[in-house]
C-alpha positions as CSV (number, residue, x, y, z in Angstrom):
1,M,115.7,118.2,105.7
2,N,113.2,120.6,107.2
3,F,109.9,120.8,105.5
4,T,108.3,123.9,107.0
5,Y,105.1,123.5,104.9
6,K,104.0,120.2,106.4
7,K,100.3,119.6,106.6
8,T,100.6,116.8,109.1
9,S,101.9,117.8,112.6
10,I,104.2,115.6,114.7
11,E,101.4,115.3,117.2
12,Q,98.9,114.1,114.6
13,A,101.4,111.5,113.3
14,I,102.2,110.2,116.8
15,A,98.5,109.9,117.5
16,L,97.9,107.9,114.3
17,L,100.8,105.6,115.1
18,V,99.8,105.1,118.7
19,K,96.3,104.3,117.5
20,N,97.9,101.4,115.6
21,D,100.0,100.3,118.6
22,I,103.3,101.8,117.3
23,K,105.3,103.7,119.8
24,V,107.6,106.5,118.6
25,D,109.1,109.6,120.0
26,D,109.2,113.1,118.5
27,E,112.7,112.6,116.9
28,E,111.7,109.3,115.2
29,I,108.4,110.7,113.9
30,A,110.2,113.8,112.5
31,V,112.6,111.5,110.5
32,I,109.6,109.4,109.3
33,L,107.7,112.5,108.2
34,D,110.7,114.0,106.5
35,L,111.2,110.7,104.6
36,L,107.6,110.6,103.5
37,Y,107.6,114.3,102.4
38,L,110.9,113.7,100.5
39,I,109.4,110.7,98.7
40,S,106.3,112.6,97.8
41,K,108.3,115.6,96.6
42,N,110.5,113.5,94.3
43,Q,107.7,111.3,92.9
44,K,107.4,111.7,89.2
45,K,104.6,114.0,88.0
46,R,102.4,113.3,85.1
47,H,103.6,114.9,82.0
48,Y,101.2,117.0,80.0
49,I,100.8,115.8,76.4
50,P,99.3,118.4,74.0
51,K,96.0,117.3,72.5
52,E,97.4,117.4,68.9
53,I,100.1,114.9,69.8
54,S,97.7,112.8,71.9
55,N,95.3,112.5,69.0
56,L,98.1,111.8,66.5
57,R,99.2,108.8,68.6
58,K,95.7,107.4,68.3
59,S,95.4,107.9,64.6
60,P,96.4,105.2,62.0
61,I,99.3,107.4,60.9
62,G,100.5,107.8,64.5
63,K,100.5,104.0,64.9
64,I,102.7,103.7,61.8
65,L,105.0,106.5,63.0
66,R,105.6,104.7,66.3
67,L,107.1,101.7,64.4
68,F,110.1,103.9,63.3
């Protein structure tokens, strides 16, 4: 995987890890960054619920409808 739109450079990531006494080379950090970007890309997004449905769920009728 090659994420060309990365906001964090390899140098920034290495500097951050070295600051925490973790030694990695360019290839290792590239794999780590690809994994992190892949996880964030595939993370579930919040689904938009229209206001009418949202309000219906809060109403007494909506509570009754959820039982069925």
